[in-house]
PAKEBA-837749 format. One line per 10 residues: number of its first residue (from 1); their letters; for each residue x, y, z of N, C-alpha, C, O. Coordinates in steps of 0.05 Angstrom, whole numbers, plus 5000, padded with zeros to 4 digits. Example, Ala and Ser with C-alpha at 12.3 -4.5 7.8 and 13.67 -1.06 7.14 Angstrom:
! residues 2
1> AS> 5264:4886:5156:5246:4910:5156:5264:4934:5156:5285:4934:5169 ~ 5257:4955:5142:5273:4979:5143:5258:5001:5157:5268:5023:5161
! end
This chain:
! residues 315
1> MRPIRLRDFI> 4916:5359:4661:4910:5337:4678:4923:5341:4706:4945:5352:4708 ~ 4910:5332:4727:4921:5334:4754:4946:5316:4756:4949:5298:4740 ~ 4963:5322:4776:4988:5306:4779:4983:5276:4782:4963:5268:4794 ~ 5001:5260:4771:5000:5232:4776:5009:5227:4804:5029:5237:4813 ~ 4993:5211:4819:5000:5206:4847:4998:5177:4854:4988:5160:4839 ~ 5007:5171:4878:5006:5144:4889:4979:5130:4884:4958:5142:4889 ~ 4979:5106:4875:4956:5088:4871:4941:5093:4845:4921:5080:4839 ~ 4949:5114:4829:4940:5115:4801:4953:5091:4786:4970:5078:4797 ~ 4943:5086:4762:4956:5067:4744:4964:5082:4719:4951:5100:4710 ~ 4986:5073:4707:4995:5084:4681:4999:5062:4661:5004:5039:4669
11> VDRDGWIYSV> 4998:5069:4636:5003:5050:4614:5026:5062:4597:5025:5086:4591 ~ 5046:5045:4591:5068:5056:4574:5062:5051:4545:5041:5041:4538 ~ 5080:5059:4527:5076:5058:4498:5073:5029:4488:5061:5025:4467 ~ 5082:5010:4503:5080:4982:4495:5055:4968:4508:5051:4944:4505 ~ 5039:4984:4521:5015:4973:4534:5020:4959:4560:5002:4946:4571 ~ 5044:4962:4571:5050:4952:4598:5037:4969:4619:5037:4994:4617 ~ 5026:4957:4639:5010:4971:4659:5024:4971:4686:5033:4950:4696 ~ 5026:4995:4699:5041:4998:4723:5023:5010:4745:5006:5028:4739 ~ 5026:5001:4769:5013:5014:4792:5032:5036:4803:5055:5030:4809 ~ 5023:5060:4804:5040:5082:4813:5046:5079:4843:5028:5075:4859
21> AAYDNARRVG> 5072:5081:4850:5081:5076:4877:5097:5100:4888:5112:5096:4907 ~ 5093:5124:4877:5108:5147:4886:5092:5172:4881:5072:5172:4867 ~ 5101:5194:4893:5089:5221:4888:5107:5238:4870:5097:5256:4857 ~ 5133:5233:4870:5151:5250:4854:5152:5240:4826:5170:5225:4818 ~ 5132:5248:4810:5128:5237:4783:5130:5258:4761:5120:5253:4739 ~ 5142:5281:4766:5143:5302:4746:5159:5294:4721:5150:5300:4699 ~ 5181:5281:4724:5198:5274:4701:5196:5244:4695:5195:5237:4671 ~ 5196:5227:4715:5195:5198:4711:5175:5187:4732:5178:5192:4756 ~ 5155:5173:4722:5134:5163:4740:5144:5138:4754:5153:5119:4741 ~ 5142:5138:4781:5151:5115:4796:5128:5095:4800:5107:5103:4810
31> GILRYVPDPS> 5133:5070:4793:5112:5050:4797:5123:5022:4797:5147:5018:4797 ~ 5105:5003:4797:5112:4975:4796:5096:4962:4772:5072:4965:4771 ~ 5111:4949:4755:5098:4936:4732:5080:4914:4742:5088:4896:4757 ~ 5054:4914:4733:5035:4894:4743:5024:4876:4721:5020:4852:4726 ~ 5019:4887:4697:5006:4871:4676:5020:4877:4649:5028:4900:4644 ~ 5023:4856:4633:5033:4859:4605:5014:4845:4586:5003:4824:4593 ~ 5011:4855:4562:4995:4841:4542:5006:4813:4536:5030:4809:4533 ~ 4987:4794:4535:4995:4766:4530:4971:4751:4519:4951:4749:4533 ~ 4972:4741:4494:4949:4727:4482:4938:4704:4499:4915:4697:4497 ~ 4956:4692:4516:4947:4670:4533:4944:4678:4562:4941:4661:4579
41> GERCSRSGQR> 4943:4705:4567:4940:4715:4594:4914:4708:4606:4894:4704:4592 ~ 4913:4706:4633:4889:4698:4648:4869:4721:4652:4846:4716:4659 ~ 4877:4746:4647:4859:4769:4651:4851:4780:4623:4868:4781:4605 ~ 4826:4788:4621:4816:4798:4595:4803:4825:4600:4786:4828:4617 ~ 4810:4845:4584:4798:4872:4586:4771:4872:4572:4763:4852:4559 ~ 4756:4893:4576:4730:4895:4564:4731:4898:4534:4710:4894:4520 ~ 4754:4905:4523:4757:4906:4494:4766:4879:4483:4769:4876:4458 ~ 4771:4859:4500:4778:4833:4491:4808:4827:4491:4816:4805:4484 ~ 4824:4846:4499:4853:4841:4500:4861:4826:4525:4851:4832:4547 ~ 4879:4807:4522:4887:4791:4545:4914:4801:4557:4931:4811:4543
51> YRKLEFDEAY> 4915:4798:4583:4939:4807:4598:4948:4785:4617:4932:4769:4627 ~ 4973:4786:4623:4985:4769:4644:4993:4786:4668:5006:4806:4665 ~ 4984:4777:4692:4992:4790:4716:5019:4781:4725:5024:4757:4725 ~ 5037:4799:4733:5064:4793:4740:5067:4793:4770:5057:4811:4784 ~ 5082:4773:4781:5090:4774:4808:5113:4795:4811:5125:4803:4791 ~ 5119:4802:4835:5138:4824:4840:5166:4818:4828:5176:4834:4812 ~ 5177:4795:4834:5204:4789:4823:5203:4785:4793:5222:4793:4779 ~ 5182:4774:4783:5179:4771:4754:5179:4798:4740:5191:4801:4719 ~ 5165:4817:4752:5164:4844:4740:5192:4857:4739:5199:4869:4719 ~ 5207:4854:4761:5233:4866:4761:5252:4852:4741:5268:4865:4728
61> DLIRREKPGY> 5249:4826:4738:5266:4812:4719:5259:4821:4691:5277:4824:4674 ~ 5234:4825:4685:5226:4833:4658:5236:4861:4652:5246:4867:4630 ~ 5233:4879:4671:5243:4907:4667:5273:4906:4663:5284:4920:4646 ~ 5287:4890:4679:5316:4888:4677:5325:4879:4649:5345:4888:4639 ~ 5310:4860:4638:5317:4849:4612:5309:4868:4589:5324:4873:4571 ~ 5284:4878:4590:5272:4892:4567:5274:4923:4569:5276:4936:4548 ~ 5273:4934:4593:5273:4963:4596:5291:4971:4619:5282:4983:4638 ~ 5317:4965:4617:5335:4971:4640:5336:5000:4648:5343:5006:4670 ~ 5330:5018:4629:5329:5046:4636:5308:5054:4656:5309:5075:4668 ~ 5288:5036:4659:5267:5041:4678:5274:5030:4707:5259:5036:4726
71> LDRIHRVPRG> 5296:5016:4709:5301:5002:4734:5312:5021:4755:5331:5036:4751 ~ 5300:5020:4779:5308:5035:4802:5298:5020:4827:5291:4996:4824 ~ 5297:5033:4850:5284:5019:4873:5256:5011:4866:5247:4989:4873 ~ 5242:5028:4851:5217:5021:4838:5222:5026:4808:5244:5034:4800 ~ 5202:5021:4791:5205:5025:4762:5200:5054:4756:5181:5066:4766 ~ 5216:5066:4739:5214:5094:4733:5209:5098:4703:5227:5093:4686 ~ 5184:5105:4696:5176:5108:4668:5178:5137:4660:5164:5154:4672 ~ 5195:5144:4640:5196:5172:4631:5169:5182:4623:5153:5168:4611 ~ 5163:5207:4630:5137:5218:4623:5130:5216:4594:5107:5213:4586 ~ 5150:5218:4577:5145:5216:4548:5137:5188:4539:5126:5185:4517
81> DVAGVKKPEV> 5142:5168:4556:5134:5141:4550:5106:5133:4562:5097:5111:4558 ~ 5094:5152:4576:5068:5147:4588:5046:5152:4568:5042:5174:4558 ~ 5031:5130:4561:5010:5133:4540:4983:5136:4552:4964:5144:4538 ~ 4979:5131:4578:4953:5133:4590:4955:5133:4620:4973:5122:4632 ~ 4935:5146:4633:4934:5147:4662:4905:5140:4671:4886:5150:4659 ~ 4903:5124:4691:4877:5117:4704:4878:5127:4733:4896:5120:4748 ~ 4858:5142:4740:4856:5153:4767:4833:5141:4783:4810:5140:4773 ~ 4839:5130:4806:4818:5116:4822:4793:5133:4827:4771:5123:4826 ~ 4796:5159:4834:4773:5175:4841:4757:5182:4816:4733:5187:4819 ~ 4770:5183:4793:4755:5189:4768:4740:5165:4758:4717:5168:4749
91> ELPRIAARDR> 4751:5142:4761:4739:5117:4750:4719:5105:4769:4704:5087:4762 ~ 4718:5114:4794:4700:5102:4814:4671:5099:4805:4660:5077:4809 ~ 4658:5119:4794:4630:5116:4786:4626:5093:4766:4607:5078:4768 ~ 4645:5090:4747:4643:5069:4727:4647:5041:4740:4634:5022:4733 ~ 4666:5040:4759:4671:5015:4773:4646:5007:4789:4637:4984:4789 ~ 4635:5027:4804:4612:5021:4821:4588:5013:4804:4571:4997:4813 ~ 4585:5024:4780:4563:5018:4763:4562:4988:4755:4541:4977:4750 ~ 4585:4976:4753:4586:4947:4745:4591:4928:4768:4591:4904:4764 ~ 4594:4938:4793:4599:4921:4816:4582:4929:4840:4587:4950:4851 ~ 4563:4913:4847:4544:4920:4869:4559:4922:4896:4551:4938:4913
101> RVRSLVRLFS> 4580:4907:4899:4595:4908:4925:4609:4935:4927:4609:4947:4949 ~ 4620:4945:4906:4633:4971:4906:4612:4993:4910:4616:5012:4925 ~ 4589:4990:4898:4567:5009:4902:4559:5010:4931:4555:5032:4942 ~ 4557:4987:4944:4549:4986:4972:4570:5000:4989:4563:5014:5008 ~ 4595:4997:4983:4616:5009:4999:4617:5040:4995:4622:5055:5014 ~ 4612:5048:4971:4610:5077:4965:4588:5090:4982:4592:5111:4994 ~ 4564:5077:4983:4542:5086:5000:4550:5086:5029:4543:5104:5044 ~ 4563:5064:5038:4570:5061:5066:4588:5083:5076:4583:5095:5097 ~ 4609:5090:5060:4628:5110:5070:4618:5138:5065:4624:5156:5080 ~ 4602:5142:5044:4589:5168:5040:4609:5192:5043:4604:5210:5059
111> LPRGSLGCTG> 4631:5191:5028:4651:5211:5030:4647:5232:5008:4635:5226:4988 ~ 4658:5256:5012:4655:5277:4991:4667:5268:4965:4686:5252:4964 ~ 4656:5277:4943:4665:5271:4916:4695:5276:4914:4705:5298:4922 ~ 4710:5257:4903:4739:5261:4900:4755:5250:4924:4779:5249:4922 ~ 4741:5243:4946:4756:5233:4970:4759:5203:4970:4774:5192:4986 ~ 4744:5189:4952:4745:5160:4951:4750:5151:4923:4739:5163:4904 ~ 4765:5129:4920:4770:5118:4893:4773:5088:4896:4771:5077:4918 ~ 4777:5074:4873:4781:5046:4873:4804:5040:4855:4804:5047:4831 ~ 4824:5026:4865:4849:5020:4850:4851:4990:4845:4831:4976:4848 ~ 4875:4981:4839:4879:4953:4834:4868:4944:4807:4864:4961:4789
121> SRLIGLEAET> 4862:4919:4804:4853:4908:4779:4827:4920:4769:4822:4922:4745 ~ 4810:4928:4788:4784:4940:4780:4788:4967:4766:4772:4974:4749 ~ 4809:4982:4773:4814:5008:4761:4819:5005:4731:4811:5023:4716 ~ 4832:4984:4723:4839:4980:4695:4821:4959:4681:4827:4951:4659 ~ 4800:4951:4694:4781:4933:4682:4792:4905:4677:4784:4891:4659 ~ 4810:4896:4695:4821:4869:4692:4816:4851:4717:4830:4832:4722 ~ 4795:4858:4731:4789:4843:4755:4776:4816:4748:4763:4813:4728 ~ 4781:4797:4766:4767:4771:4765:4744:4772:4786:4743:4791:4802 ~ 4726:4753:4785:4704:4753:4804:4713:4752:4833:4700:4762:4851 ~ 4736:4739:4837:4746:4735:4864:4766:4757:4872:4777:4755:4894
131> SDIDLVVYGN> 4771:4777:4856:4791:4797:4862:4782:4813:4887:4759:4818:4892 ~ 4803:4821:4903:4798:4839:4925:4789:4866:4915:4792:4873:4892 ~ 4777:4881:4934:4769:4909:4928:4788:4927:4942:4789:4928:4967 ~ 4803:4943:4927:4823:4961:4938:4813:4990:4936:4814:5002:4915 ~ 4802:5000:4958:4792:5027:4959:4814:5046:4967:4831:5040:4983 ~ 4814:5070:4955:4834:5091:4961:4818:5113:4975:4797:5122:4965 ~ 4829:5123:4997:4817:5146:5011:4838:5168:5012:4860:5163:5020 ~ 4830:5192:5005:4849:5213:5001:4849:5233:5025:4828:5241:5035 ~ 4874:5239:5034:4878:5260:5053:4863:5255:5080:4863:5233:5090 ~ 4852:5277:5091:4839:5275:5117:4815:5257:5118:4806:5250:5140
141> AFSTACDRLR> 4804:5250:5095:4780:5232:5095:4787:5204:5104:4769:5189:5111 ~ 4813:5198:5105:4821:5170:5112:4812:5163:5140:4801:5142:5145 ~ 4817:5181:5160:4810:5175:5187:4780:5173:5190:4770:5157:5206 ~ 4765:5189:5175:4735:5187:5175:4726:5160:5164:4708:5148:5176 ~ 4739:5151:5143:4732:5125:5131:4737:5102:5150:4721:5084:5153 ~ 4760:5103:5164:4767:5082:5183:4747:5081:5206:4739:5060:5215 ~ 4739:5105:5215:4719:5106:5237:4692:5095:5228:4678:5081:5243 ~ 4684:5102:5203:4658:5092:5193:4659:5062:5188:4639:5048:5192 ~ 4683:5051:5181:4685:5022:5178:4683:5009:5205:4669:4988:5207 ~ 4695:5020:5225:4693:5009:5252:4664:5007:5261:4655:4987:5272
151> RAIAAGEVQD> 4649:5029:5257:4621:5029:5265:4603:5011:5248:4584:4999:5257 ~ 4610:5009:5222:4595:4991:5204:4598:4962:5211:4579:4946:5210 ~ 4623:4954:5219:4627:4927:5228:4612:4921:5254:4599:4900:5257 ~ 4612:4940:5272:4598:4937:5297:4568:4934:5292:4554:4920:5307 ~ 4558:4948:5272:4529:4948:5266:4521:4924:5247:4498:4920:5242 ~ 4541:4909:5238:4536:4886:5221:4530:4893:5192:4520:4877:5177 ~ 4537:4918:5184:4533:4926:5156:4553:4914:5138:4547:4909:5114 ~ 4577:4910:5147:4598:4894:5134:4610:4876:5155:4605:4879:5178 ~ 4626:4857:5145:4637:4837:5164:4667:4843:5170:4682:4852:5153 ~ 4674:4837:5195:4703:4837:5201:4715:4812:5188:4700:4794:5179
161> LSEEMWRTVY> 4741:4811:5186:4754:4788:5174:4750:4763:5191:4752:4764:5215 ~ 4743:4742:5178:4741:4716:5191:4768:4706:5198:4789:4715:5188 ~ 4769:4686:5216:4794:4673:5223:4808:4663:5198:4833:4666:5195 ~ 4793:4650:5180:4805:4640:5156:4817:4662:5139:4839:4659:5128 ~ 4803:4685:5136:4813:4707:5120:4838:4719:5133:4857:4726:5119 ~ 4838:4722:5160:4862:4732:5173:4886:4714:5167:4908:4725:5162 ~ 4882:4688:5167:4904:4670:5162:4913:4672:5133:4937:4669:5126 ~ 4894:4677:5115:4901:4681:5086:4918:4706:5083:4938:4706:5069 ~ 4909:4728:5096:4925:4753:5094:4952:4749:5107:4972:4759:5096 ~ 4953:4735:5129:4979:4730:5143:4998:4715:5125:5022:4721:5123
171> RKRSPELSFD> 4988:4694:5112:5005:4678:5094:5015:4695:5070:5038:4692:5062 ~ 4997:4712:5060:5004:4729:5037:5026:4749:5045:5045:4753:5030 ~ 5024:4761:5069:5043:4780:5078:5069:4767:5088:5091:4778:5085 ~ 5066:4744:5100:5089:4729:5111:5108:4746:5127:5132:4748:5121 ~ 5097:4760:5148:5113:4779:5163:5132:4766:5183:5129:4742:5189 ~ 5150:4782:5193:5168:4772:5215:5155:4777:5242:5168:4785:5261 ~ 5129:4771:5243:5113:4772:5268:5099:4746:5271:5094:4732:5251 ~ 5092:4739:5295:5074:4715:5298:5046:4723:5288:5040:4746:5285 ~ 5030:4702:5284:5002:4707:5275:4988:4725:5295:4974:4744:5288 ~ 4991:4719:5321:4977:4735:5342:4987:4764:5342:4970:4782:5344
181> EFVLHEQRKW> 5013:4768:5339:5023:4796:5338:5012:4810:5314:5004:4834:5316 ~ 5012:4797:5291:5003:4809:5266:4974:4818:5269:4967:4841:5263 ~ 4956:4800:5278:4928:4807:5281:4923:4829:5301:4907:4847:5297 ~ 4938:4828:5323:4935:4849:5344:4941:4877:5332:4925:4895:5336 ~ 4962:4879:5317:4969:4905:5304:4948:4912:5283:4940:4936:5281 ~ 4939:4893:5267:4921:4899:5245:4893:4906:5254:4881:4924:5242 ~ 4883:4893:5275:4855:4898:5282:4850:4926:5291:4827:4936:5288 ~ 4870:4940:5302:4864:4967:5311:4867:4988:5288:4862:5012:5293 ~ 4875:4979:5265:4877:4998:5242:4850:5004:5229:4847:5026:5218 ~ 4831:4986:5231:4804:4989:5219:4806:4997:5190:4792:5016:5181
191> NRGEIGGTYF> 4822:4982:5175:4824:4988:5146:4820:4963:5129:4828:4962:5106 ~ 4807:4942:5141:4801:4918:5126:4774:4908:5133:4764:4912:5155 ~ 4761:4894:5114:4735:4882:5120:4727:4863:5098:4742:4859:5079 ~ 4703:4852:5100:4692:4834:5080:4664:4843:5073:4649:4851:5091 ~ 4657:4842:5048:4630:4848:5039:4622:4827:5018:4635:4824:4998 ~ 4599:4814:5023:4590:4793:5004:4611:4772:4999:4613:4761:4977 ~ 4627:4766:5020:4647:4745:5017:4673:4754:5004:4691:4738:4999 ~ 4675:4781:4998:4698:4792:4984:4714:4809:5004:4703:4826:5018 ~ 4740:4805:5004:4758:4821:5021:4761:4849:5009:4764:4852:4984 ~ 4761:4870:5026:4767:4897:5016:4785:4911:5037:4786:4904:5060
201> DLLYTRGYDD> 4800:4931:5027:4816:4946:5045:4815:4976:5038:4808:4983:5015 ~ 4823:4992:5057:4825:5021:5053:4854:5029:5052:4870:5023:5070 ~ 4862:5043:5030:4889:5051:5026:4891:5081:5026:4875:5095:5014 ~ 4910:5092:5041:4913:5121:5043:4930:5132:5020:4950:5120:5011 ~ 4922:5155:5010:4938:5171:4991:4934:5200:4997:4912:5209:5005 ~ 4955:5216:4994:4953:5245:5000:4935:5259:4981:4932:5251:4958 ~ 4922:5280:4991:4906:5297:4973:4923:5313:4955:4947:5316:4959 ~ 4911:5325:4934:4926:5341:4915:4938:5366:4928:4958:5377:4917 ~ 4928:5374:4951:4939:5398:4964:4962:5391:4983:4971:5408:4998 ~ 4970:5365:4983:4991:5357:5002:5009:5336:4989:5012:5314:5000
211> LETVPVGKGD> 5021:5343:4967:5037:5324:4952:5067:5327:4958:5084:5319:4941 ~ 5074:5339:4980:5102:5340:4989:5111:5311:4991:5098:5294:5003 ~ 5134:5306:4979:5142:5278:4976:5165:5270:4994:5182:5286:5002 ~ 5166:5244:5000:5189:5231:5013:5204:5217:4991:5192:5201:4977 ~ 5230:5223:4987:5245:5210:4966:5244:5180:4969:5248:5169:4992 ~ 5240:5165:4948:5239:5136:4949:5265:5124:4938:5268:5100:4937 ~ 5284:5141:4929:5309:5131:4919:5326:5121:4943:5323:5129:4966 ~ 5345:5103:4936:5362:5092:4957:5383:5112:4966:5395:5125:4949 ~ 5387:5114:4992:5408:5132:5002:5434:5117:5005:5438:5096:4994 ~ 5452:5129:5021:5478:5117:5027:5473:5095:5048:5468:5101:5071
221> VRGPRTIQAV> 5476:5070:5039:5469:5047:5057:5490:5045:5079:5514:5043:5074 ~ 5481:5044:5104:5498:5042:5127:5497:5014:5140:5511:5009:5159 ~ 5479:4997:5131:5477:4970:5141:5454:4965:5159:5439:4983:5165 ~ 5451:4940:5168:5428:4932:5185:5429:4946:5212:5450:4951:5223 ~ 5405:4952:5223:5403:4964:5249:5378:4952:5263:5358:4947:5250 ~ 5380:4948:5289:5357:4942:5305:5355:4963:5326:5374:4968:5341 ~ 5331:4977:5328:5329:4999:5346:5304:4997:5362:5285:4983:5356 ~ 5304:5012:5384:5279:5018:5400:5277:5048:5401:5297:5061:5408 ~ 5254:5059:5395:5251:5088:5394:5222:5096:5400:5204:5080:5400 ~ 5219:5122:5407:5193:5133:5412:5183:5147:5386:5198:5163:5374
231> VTDATHAFDS> 5159:5140:5378:5147:5153:5354:5138:5181:5361:5121:5185:5379 ~ 5149:5201:5348:5141:5229:5354:5121:5240:5334:5107:5260:5340 ~ 5118:5227:5311:5098:5236:5291:5091:5213:5273:5108:5203:5258 ~ 5066:5204:5274:5057:5182:5257:5035:5192:5237:5018:5177:5229 ~ 5037:5218:5230:5017:5230:5213:5014:5215:5186:4992:5211:5176 ~ 5037:5206:5175:5037:5192:5149:5043:5163:5152:5057:5151:5135 ~ 5034:5151:5174:5039:5123:5179:5025:5104:5159:5033:5081:5156 ~ 5004:5113:5146:4989:5097:5127:4997:5103:5098:4986:5092:5079 ~ 5016:5122:5095:5025:5129:5068:5043:5108:5056:5047:5087:5070 ~ 5053:5112:5032:5072:5093:5021:5095:5109:5008:5090:5122:4988
241> PAVYRVKHPE> 5119:5108:5020:5125:5093:5043:5112:5104:5068:5107:5128:5070 ~ 5106:5086:5087:5096:5095:5114:5120:5109:5128:5143:5100:5127 ~ 5114:5132:5141:5135:5148:5153:5129:5151:5183:5107:5160:5191 ~ 5148:5144:5199:5147:5147:5228:5170:5164:5237:5193:5155:5236 ~ 5165:5189:5245:5187:5205:5257:5192:5194:5286:5172:5189:5300 ~ 5217:5191:5293:5223:5178:5319:5244:5194:5334:5260:5209:5322 ~ 5244:5190:5360:5265:5201:5377:5285:5178:5383:5279:5158:5396 ~ 5310:5182:5372:5330:5161:5374:5357:5174:5369:5359:5194:5354 ~ 5379:5165:5382:5405:5178:5379:5416:5179:5351:5430:5198:5344 ~ 5409:5159:5334:5420:5158:5307:5399:5161:5285:5403:5175:5266
251> ISCILSFTHT> 5376:5149:5289:5355:5147:5268:5334:5169:5273:5324:5172:5295 ~ 5328:5184:5251:5308:5206:5254:5281:5197:5245:5261:5208:5254 ~ 5279:5177:5228:5253:5166:5220:5255:5138:5210:5276:5129:5201 ~ 5233:5124:5212:5230:5096:5202:5212:5098:5178:5190:5109:5179 ~ 5221:5086:5155:5204:5085:5131:5198:5056:5126:5215:5039:5126 ~ 5172:5050:5120:5165:5023:5112:5155:5023:5083:5137:5037:5076 ~ 5168:5007:5067:5161:5004:5039:5143:4979:5035:5138:4972:5012 ~ 5135:4967:5057:5116:4945:5055:5090:4952:5069:5091:4963:5091 ~ 5068:4945:5056:5041:4952:5068:5037:4939:5095:5020:4948:5111 ~ 5052:4917:5100:5048:4903:5125:5052:4921:5149:5039:4917:5170
261> YSGQALTGEV> 5071:4940:5147:5077:4956:5171:5068:4985:5168:5077:5002:5183 ~ 5048:4990:5151:5036:5016:5150:5016:5017:5174:5003:4998:5180 ~ 5014:5040:5186:4995:5044:5209:5003:5027:5233:4985:5021:5249 ~ 5028:5018:5235:5036:4998:5255:5038:5010:5283:5036:4995:5302 ~ 5043:5036:5285:5046:5048:5311:5034:5076:5312:5031:5089:5291 ~ 5027:5085:5336:5015:5112:5340:5036:5131:5351:5056:5123:5363 ~ 5030:5157:5347:5047:5177:5360:5048:5173:5390:5028:5169:5403 ~ 5073:5173:5401:5077:5170:5429:5083:5141:5438:5092:5137:5460 ~ 5079:5122:5420:5085:5094:5426:5115:5088:5423:5129:5101:5407 ~ 5124:5068:5438:5151:5058:5435:5151:5035:5414:5133:5017:5416
271> VDAQGIAERH> 5169:5036:5395:5170:5014:5375:5197:5000:5376:5218:5012:5383 ~ 5197:4975:5369:5221:4960:5363:5221:4956:5333:5200:4949:5321 ~ 5243:4961:5320:5244:4959:5290:5271:4949:5281:5292:4954:5294 ~ 5271:4934:5260:5296:4924:5248:5294:4928:5218:5274:4922:5205 ~ 5315:4939:5206:5316:4944:5178:5344:4952:5169:5364:4944:5182 ~ 5346:4968:5148:5371:4976:5137:5374:5007:5140:5356:5021:5131 ~ 5395:5016:5153:5399:5045:5156:5410:5057:5131:5428:5045:5118 ~ 5399:5080:5123:5408:5095:5099:5412:5124:5107:5396:5135:5122 ~ 5433:5136:5096:5437:5164:5101:5424:5180:5078:5429:5175:5055 ~ 5407:5199:5085:5394:5217:5066:5399:5246:5075:5387:5255:5094
281> GEETWLVVGT> 5418:5259:5062:5425:5286:5070:5437:5287:5098:5457:5274:5103 ~ 5424:5302:5115:5433:5305:5142:5421:5284:5161:5426:5285:5185 ~ 5404:5267:5150:5389:5248:5168:5396:5219:5161:5404:5213:5139 ~ 5393:5202:5181:5395:5173:5177:5368:5161:5181:5355:5165:5202 ~ 5358:5146:5162:5332:5133:5163:5336:5103:5166:5355:5091:5156 ~ 5317:5090:5179:5315:5061:5180:5294:5052:5160:5271:5059:5163 ~ 5302:5037:5140:5285:5029:5119:5276:5000:5124:5293:4982:5126 ~ 5250:4996:5125:5238:4969:5128:5224:4962:5103:5207:4978:5093 ~ 5230:4939:5092:5218:4931:5066:5237:4936:5043:5229:4944:5022 ~ 5263:4930:5047:5283:4933:5026:5281:4909:5006:5293:4910:4985
291> TRMAKGEWIR> 5266:4888:5014:5260:4867:4995:5229:4863:4995:5216:4873:5013 ~ 5219:4848:4976:5190:4845:4973:5177:4835:4998:5157:4846:5007 ~ 5188:4814:5010:5176:4801:5034:5187:4812:5060:5179:4804:5081 ~ 5206:4831:5058:5218:4844:5082:5228:4823:5102:5223:4826:5126 ~ 5241:4802:5093:5252:4782:5111:5274:4794:5128:5292:4808:5119 ~ 5272:4789:5154:5291:4800:5173:5286:4829:5180:5303:4842:5192 ~ 5263:4840:5171:5257:4868:5176:5229:4870:5187:5211:4856:5178 ~ 5225:4888:5207:5198:4889:5219:5195:4915:5236:5215:4928:5242 ~ 5170:4920:5243:5164:4941:5262:5143:4930:5281:5123:4918:5273 ~ 5148:4932:5307:5129:4924:5328:5124:4947:5346:5142:4962:5353
301> SRTLLEENPD> 5099:4951:5355:5093:4970:5376:5098:4956:5403:5081:4940:5411 ~ 5120:4963:5416:5125:4952:5442:5103:4960:5462:5095:4944:5479 ~ 5093:4984:5459:5072:4994:5476:5047:4976:5474:5036:4968:5494 ~ 5039:4970:5449:5015:4954:5445:5019:4926:5456:5001:4914:5468 ~ 5043:4914:5452:5048:4887:5461:5049:4886:5492:5040:4866:5504 ~ 5060:4907:5505:5060:4907:5534:5032:4910:5546:5027:4901:5568 ~ 5014:4922:5530:4986:4924:5539:4971:4898:5535:4949:4895:5545 ~ 4983:4880:5520:4970:4853:5514:4990:4831:5519:5000:4819:5500 ~ 4997:4827:5545:5019:4808:5551:5013:4779:5544:5032:4763:5544 ~ 4988:4772:5537:4983:4744:5530:4989:4738:5501:4988:4715:5493
311> IRGPG> 4995:4759:5485:5001:4754:5457:5028:4741:5454:5048:4750:5465 ~ 5028:4719:5439:5053:4704:5435:5069:4715:5412:5058:4723:5391 ~ 5095:4715:5416:5114:4723:5395:5120:4700:5376:5109:4679:5378 ~ 5138:4705:5357:5146:4684:5338:5156:4659:5352:5169:4660:5372 ~ 5148:4637:5341:5157:4611:5352:5142:4603:5376:5147:4581:5387
! end
């Protein structure tokens, strides 16, 4: 079997289902617990088994109580405890066969086989009718997909997010940005849209030929920092964690563990960022997203905001 990678799903021996959140999965698979079997759960598989979907804090509490050996910055499942793996690119044809909206998006993007997948609840057959569509695009195909989405919205083949949907996404993310700042940064990413009244997004994952990993373990914590820096390399800005190499006297890169700040800045732009500094080997990194909602932590493109002086900040 090919390596387990970001945005795959795994099932452990107790039937607990995790979304994979790391690339370094050789010994222990890094992920986030998402679903557990529950006779009164709101989600039902095609075999008739019911599951309960867990919120972020609830998942960590359950792991802490029941499987403390799995507890880390993310959940770490020993490979010997992995009973099953679901891969978005492998399952895509079956998902598309049962969902016309996914079929339409597959035709729209028209990417080479293996470059596109579908993750989230649809990957494991636990979607509701109102569930979002989480598409995964692998490697260099990601920029192609974003460009095709931009052109498809312009042509009216799919819809841009409505004002109501933008506000829904904003409330869900609850970022340390004003609504106007949030939308300004998001609109230029071209990784969100609506089809048939359903929200969908494009999520980046590295190809199998580029699985060099960024450690997701916690380093030596040096405390809060607020910095201004020039982005020297945003190649993996849409990865998880998002990585921004920067020019700064102390910080060598900014890592974002929250999807809110993926793709937030381009190479050459000046950013303002606030997070927690950690020492990793010879480097000091600024980590954004040390908590689920990243309160008090953020990344802003100062360059983008200066180009749009009418955009209002928080408050």
